[in-house]
C-alpha positions in Angstrom: 0.2 0.0 -0.1 1.1 3.4 -0.8 1.8 5.8 2.0 1.3 9.6 2.1 3.9 11.5 4.4 2.6 14.7 6.1 5.3 16.5 8.0 3.3 19.0 10.2 6.4 21.0 10.5 6.3 22.1 7.0 2.6 23.7 7.8 3.6 25.4 11.0 4.5 28.9 11.7 6.9 28.4 14.4 6.5 25.3 16.6 2.7 25.5 17.7 -0.1 24.0 15.6 -3.0 25.4 17.6 -6.0 26.5 15.5 -8.7 24.5 14.1 -8.3 26.4 10.7 -4.7 25.4 10.5 -5.7 21.7 10.7 -8.5 21.9 8.1 -6.4 21.7 4.9 -4.0 19.1 6.4 -7.1 16.9 7.2 -8.3 17.4 3.7 -5.0 16.0 2.5 -5.5 13.1 4.7 -8.9 12.5 3.4 -7.9 12.5 -0.1 -5.1 10.1 0.3 -7.4 7.6 2.5 -10.0 8.0 -0.4 -7.3 7.0 -2.9 -6.6 4.0 -0.8 -3.3 5.3 0.9 -1.8 5.0 4.2 -1.1 8.3 5.8 1.9 9.1 8.0 1.6 12.1 10.0 4.8 13.2 11.6 4.7 15.9 14.5 8.3 16.2 15.0 9.3 19.6 16.2 5.7 20.9 16.8 3.4 21.2 19.7 -0.3 20.9 19.1 -3.5 21.9 20.8 -6.8 19.8 21.7 -8.8 22.1 19.1 -6.0 21.2 16.3 -6.2 17.4 16.9 -9.9 17.6 17.1 -10.1 19.3 13.8 -7.3 17.0 12.4 -8.4 13.7 13.5 -11.7 14.1 15.6 -13.6 15.1 12.6 -12.5 12.0 10.7 -13.3 9.8 13.8 -16.8 11.1 14.0 -17.6 10.9 10.2 -15.8 7.4 9.5 -15.5 5.8 13.0 -12.4 5.0 15.2 -11.3 2.5 12.5 -9.8 5.2 10.4 -7.1 5.4 12.8 -5.8 2.0 11.7 -4.9 3.7 8.3 -2.9 6.8 10.0 0.5 6.3 11.6 1.2 8.9 14.1 5.0 9.5 14.3 7.2 11.8 16.4 4.5 12.6 19.1 5.7 14.1 22.4 4.0 12.6 25.6 1.8 15.6 25.8 0.7 15.2 22.2 -0.2 11.4 22.8 -2.3 12.4 25.7 -4.1 14.9 23.7 -4.6 12.1 20.8 -5.7 9.7 23.0 -8.3 12.0 24.7 -9.5 13.3 21.5 -9.7 10.0 19.8 -11.6 8.3 22.8 -14.2 11.2 23.0 -14.8 11.0 19.5 -15.1 7.3 19.2 -17.6 7.5 21.9 -19.7 10.1 20.2 -19.5 7.9 16.9 -20.7 4.7 18.7 -23.4 6.7 20.5 -24.7 8.3 17.4 -24.9 4.8 15.9 -27.5 3.4 18.5 
């Protein structure tokens, strides 16, 4: 399977990715790659993120496609803080997705 690599540092102004609006074009790139049957690797090396950014980047995908979408996305270079934010957002949005299905 072909893999699309997305280095967040290339999209950052400085080292912080915090706004939902900055996550949207990256999420669209992820969506296009997934629709084309590719896996996606998102490299977080060198950037810090906020919960809002991760919610727009990954939470929206989970709400739409379910938590299984994360099986096709590799998250690389995450700090402990970033991992914690991702776990929180993924868990919250997965629960919301499953509740909406019932």
